[in-house]
C-alpha positions in Angstrom: -12.8 39.8 -4.8 -9.8 39.2 -2.5 -10.5 38.1 1.1 -8.2 37.8 4.1 -8.6 34.3 5.6 -8.0 35.8 9.1 -10.9 38.3 8.9 -14.0 37.5 10.8 -16.2 38.0 7.8 -14.2 35.4 5.8 -14.6 32.9 8.7 -18.3 33.5 8.8 -18.6 33.1 5.0 -16.7 29.7 5.2 -18.9 28.5 8.0 -22.0 29.5 6.2 -21.0 27.8 2.9 -19.8 24.7 4.8 -23.3 24.3 6.3 -25.1 25.3 3.1 -23.2 22.5 1.2 -24.3 20.0 3.9 -21.0 19.9 5.6 -18.8 19.6 2.5 -15.2 18.7 2.8 -12.3 21.2 2.5 -11.9 20.7 -1.3 -15.5 21.2 -2.2 -15.9 24.1 0.2 -12.8 25.8 -1.3 -13.8 25.3 -5.0 -17.3 26.6 -4.4 -16.2 29.7 -2.6 -13.6 30.4 -5.3 -16.4 30.8 -7.8 -17.2 34.2 -6.4 -14.3 35.0 -4.0 -10.6 34.6 -3.7 -9.6 34.1 -0.1 -5.9 34.3 0.7 -4.7 31.3 2.7 -8.0 29.6 2.0 -6.9 26.0 2.0 -5.8 26.2 5.7 -9.0 27.9 6.7 -11.2 25.4 4.8 -9.4 22.5 6.7 -9.8 24.4 10.0 -13.6 24.9 9.4 -14.2 21.2 8.7 -11.8 20.0 11.4 -13.6 22.1 14.1 -17.2 21.4 12.9 -18.9 19.4 15.7 -21.3 17.8 13.2 -18.5 16.7 10.9 -16.6 15.2 13.9 -19.7 13.2 14.8 -20.2 12.0 11.2 -16.6 10.9 10.7 -17.0 7.0 10.0 -13.4 5.6 9.7 -12.6 6.1 13.5 -16.1 6.1 14.8 -17.2 2.9 16.5 -20.9 3.6 16.2 -22.4 2.1 13.0 -25.8 2.8 11.5 -28.6 0.9 13.2 -32.4 0.9 12.9 -32.5 3.3 15.9 -31.0 6.1 13.8 -34.0 6.0 11.4 -36.4 6.3 14.3 -34.8 8.4 17.0 -31.7 9.7 15.3 -29.3 8.1 17.7 -28.3 4.6 19.1 -30.7 2.6 21.1 -29.9 4.0 24.6 -33.4 5.0 25.6 -35.0 3.6 28.8 -36.6 0.2 28.6 -40.3 0.0 28.2 -43.0 -2.7 28.2 -43.2 -5.1 25.2 -45.7 -3.6 22.7 -44.9 -5.7 19.7 -48.0 -8.0 20.1 -50.5 -5.2 21.0 -53.0 -4.1 18.3 -51.8 -0.7 16.9 -55.3 0.8 17.1 -55.2 0.4 20.9 -52.0 2.4 21.3 -51.3 6.1 21.6 -49.1 7.8 19.0 -46.1 7.6 21.3 -46.8 3.9 22.1 -47.1 3.1 18.3 -43.7 4.7 17.7 -42.2 2.6 20.6 -43.8 -0.5 19.2 -42.2 0.2 15.8 -38.9 0.7 17.4 -39.2 -2.6 19.3 -40.3 -4.4 16.1 -37.2 -3.0 14.2 -34.9 -4.0 17.0 -36.3 -7.5 17.2 -35.8 -8.1 13.5 -32.4 -6.5 13.4 -31.1 -8.5 16.3 -32.5 -11.9 15.1 -32.0 -11.5 11.3 -29.4 -8.9 10.4 -26.8 -9.7 13.1 -27.0 -13.4 12.2 -26.4 -12.6 8.5 -23.3 -10.7 9.3 -21.5 -13.8 10.3 -21.0 -15.9 7.2 -20.8 -19.7 7.9 -17.6 -20.8 6.2 -15.1 -23.5 6.9 -12.2 -21.0 6.7 -10.4 -22.9 4.0 -9.9 -19.8 1.9 -9.2 -16.1 2.5 -12.0 -15.0 0.2 -14.4 -14.1 3.1 -11.6 -13.1 5.5 -12.0 -10.2 7.9 -9.6 -7.5 6.9 -7.6 -5.1 9.0 -9.4 -1.9 10.2 -12.8 -3.7 9.7 -15.6 -2.4 12.0 -16.9 -5.4 13.8 -19.5 -6.5 16.4 -18.1 -8.7 19.1 -20.5 -11.5 20.0 -21.0 -12.3 23.6 -23.2 -15.3 24.5 -23.8 -13.9 28.0 -25.2 -10.6 26.7 -28.1 -9.6 24.4 -27.1 -8.1 21.0 -27.8 -4.6 22.3 -25.0 -5.0 24.8 -22.4 -6.4 22.3 -19.3 -4.3 22.0 -18.1 -2.6 18.9 -14.5 -2.6 17.8 -12.0 -2.2 14.9 -9.6 -5.0 13.9 -6.0 -4.0 14.5 -4.1 -7.3 14.0 -4.8 -10.7 12.4 -3.3 -14.1 13.5 -3.2 -16.8 10.8 -3.2 -20.5 11.5 -0.7 -23.1 10.3 -2.5 -23.2 7.0 -2.1 -19.4 6.5 -5.8 -18.6 7.0 -6.6 -15.9 9.6 -8.8 -17.2 12.4 -8.0 -14.8 15.3 -7.9 -11.0 15.6 -7.0 -8.3 18.0 -9.8 -5.8 18.3 -9.6 -2.2 19.5 -12.7 -1.4 21.6 -13.7 1.6 23.7 -12.2 -0.1 26.8 -9.0 -1.5 25.3 -7.7 -4.2 23.0 -9.1 -7.7 23.2 -8.4 -10.9 21.2 -11.2 -13.0 19.7 -11.7 -15.8 17.2 -13.5 -15.1 14.0 -16.5 -17.2 15.2 -17.1 -14.4 17.8 -16.7 -11.5 15.3 -19.4 -10.1 13.0 -18.1 -7.6 10.4 -20.5 -4.6 10.1 -19.2 -2.8 7.0 -17.6 -4.0 3.8 -14.1 -2.9 3.0 -13.7 -0.2 0.2 -12.2 -2.9 -2.2 -15.5 -4.8 -1.9 -17.5 -1.7 -2.7 -15.5 -0.9 -5.8 -16.0 -4.4 -7.1 
């Protein structure tokens, strides 16, 4: 059945299928719809639906400087909730349901900040480029004067090699501008695609 891509029914159909397919990309959305329909000018409409979807904009990882943290598993968003008393050493049986959830959140945050963040920064002598930080890497910028929760996020935009050709300094694009930091102050958060393929 032929459909006009400018008709309201076609737009509603595309939106419905996009959500039913758990926010599929334009190609998957288009191929699924063409199993039963043949919308004219469908490629542009599929791209428009995905481009204007608020959920898809929030999920977009290459330009998003908000990586997955333990908070996402507990409250579905970054740790920006108000501070509360320390409940990690209180017996769970003495806590209300809300307080037990808060205690779990605090426990995850304590372990994440003391164990995971430390593991992000590999202790190397920077004699090879095997463990080098690559361009466009998403990084956490260490700040000795701030707790890990306050450390800034950024994306590497430029690398500066030393006299031996090994990169030791990087320019990092953050939400407030570009800063320059040595690798000792940078913790990479996500592996590069090449590492994932290997």
